[in-house]
N, C-alpha and C positions, 0 to 999 in steps of 0.2 A: 328464137323459135327452133332453129336447127338443133340446138343443144337439147331442147325438150324432146324432140323427135328421136334423137340419139338415145336418150335415157329410156323413152317408151319402148324403143326397139330392143334395148338391152333387157328391160323387164320382161317383155314378151318372149325373148329368147330364153331367158332363165326359167320362166314358168313352163315353157314348152319342154325344156330339158328335164325339168322335175316331173312333169306329167308323163313324158315318155319313159322315164326311169321307173316311175311307179307302175305304169302299165306293164313294163317288162318284168318287174318283180312279181306282179300279181299273177303272171303266167305260171309261177312255180310255188307261190305261197299266199296264204291268207293275209289280209292287211294287218291283222293283229300281230303277226310275226315279223313284220317289216319294221326295222328300226330307222330312225332319222339318219344315223351314221351310214347305214347301208344304202339308203336312198340317195344321200348326197354323194357317196362314192360312185354309184352307178351313173348319176347325173353329171358327175365331174365338177361339182361345186363344193364350197365349204358350208359348214353348218350355219355360220353367221348369215350367209347369203340366203340359205333356206329360210331361216327365221325372220328375215326381212320381209318375206312374202307370205309365209304360212306359219301356223302354230303347231301343226301336226300332219302326219300322213293322211289323216282323215279329212283335213281341210282341203288337201290336194284332190282327193277322190271326190269330195263334195263339189268342188269347182268343176272338175271334169264332168261329173254326172249332171250338174246344173246346166252346163252348156249342151249336153246331150238332150236333156229334157226340153230345153228351149228350142232345139232343132227338131224335136218330135212333137210332143203334145201341144205346145204353145203355137206351133205352126198350124196345127189343125184349126185352132180357134180363129186365128187371123185369116186363114184361107176360107173358112166358112163365112166369116164376116164379109169377105170380099166376093162372096157369091159362088164359090166353088161347091160342087156336090160332095156329099160325105164320102162316096166311094172314091172319088178323085183325090180327096184329102188323105184318106186312109192309105190308099195305094202309094201315094208319095211318101208317107211316113214309113210304110213297110219297106219300100225301096231303100230309104235312108238306114233303117235298122239292118237290112240285109247287107248294105255296103259297109256297115260298121259292126258286123257280126262278131268279130273277135272281141271287141270291147264289151259288147252286150253280153256275150257268153261269159266273159271273165267275171263280170259283175254278178250275173245270175248264178253261175256254177259255184263260185266260192263263197257266196253269201257275204260279200264285202259291202254291199250297198243294196238296199231294197229298191231297186230302180223301178220295178213295176208299181209298187205302192206309191212311190213318189210321183210317178207319172199320173196315177189316179188322183192323188191329192191335188195336183196342179191343174186338174180339169173339173173344177166345180161347175162349169157351164155344161158339162156333159149331161148331168142329171136334168138340167132345165131343158136341154135339147130333146132328150128322150120324153120327158113329161109332156112337152107341148105336142108330141105326136101320138099320145095315148088317147083312147076313147074318152069322151066327155063324161060318160056315166060313172067312171071310176072315182072313188074319193081320193083325197090328197094322200092319205097313208098308203093306199094301194099303188098310186102312181109313184110315190117315192120308193116303195119296195121294188117295183118293176124296174125303175131306173137303176137302182143299186144292183139288182140282179143282172141286168144287161151289162152294166159297167164292169162288174167283177168277173162275169162270164167271159167278156171280151178280153179282159186282162189275162185270164187263165188261158184262153185260146192262143193269145199272142205269146205267152211264156212257153207253151208247148211247141209252138211253131219255131220260136227262136232256138230252143234246146234240140229240136230235130234238124238243125242246120237249114232251116227255111225250106223244108221238103217240098212244099207247094210254092208256086210263084206268089209274089205279093198280090197279084190280081185274083188268083184263086182263093187265097186266104181272106181277102176282103169280101169276096162273094159269099164265102162260107159264114163269116162273122155277120154280115148284113142279113143273110137269109135267116140265121138263127135269131138274131135280134128282132127282125120283123115278125117272125112267128111268135116270139115271146110278147112283143108289144101289142099283138092283136087280141090279147087277153079276153 
């Protein structure tokens, strides 16, 4: 068992070195310009070690982003299921984004990964949540359109907030988003 833990720790260390190297390289260049050779050199590993864990630099970025998404959008879903209010959930997520702003901006600024769209895709429950709060007299098509509008509007507001270096506090941004969403949903 101790041998297995040692191997797992080595794998985690290697993956962390690769991830950190990729994030460092992304500060100066687009992912399309980063070679595996360069990535391995910065990480201090050989190419064979890299290919034992990943197929490409895109796989590394996808793994980093997937972890990020799990720590953001999927947290909202579980927090809501646990009974937390939407504003409490969103505020927690915005604090997480703010605390990881360098990564978020790297991804958004360089067009390396469509983080915002992937967060949207990972939230199919968002539409259901909006729809159940809409007036009964609306038909299904109208409800779906409003839910889509609220979701993509929220995503756009978040993107602008991130690119402005989180000009407003997470609490202020959540109040703004929820006020706009509420007005839209009163249709």
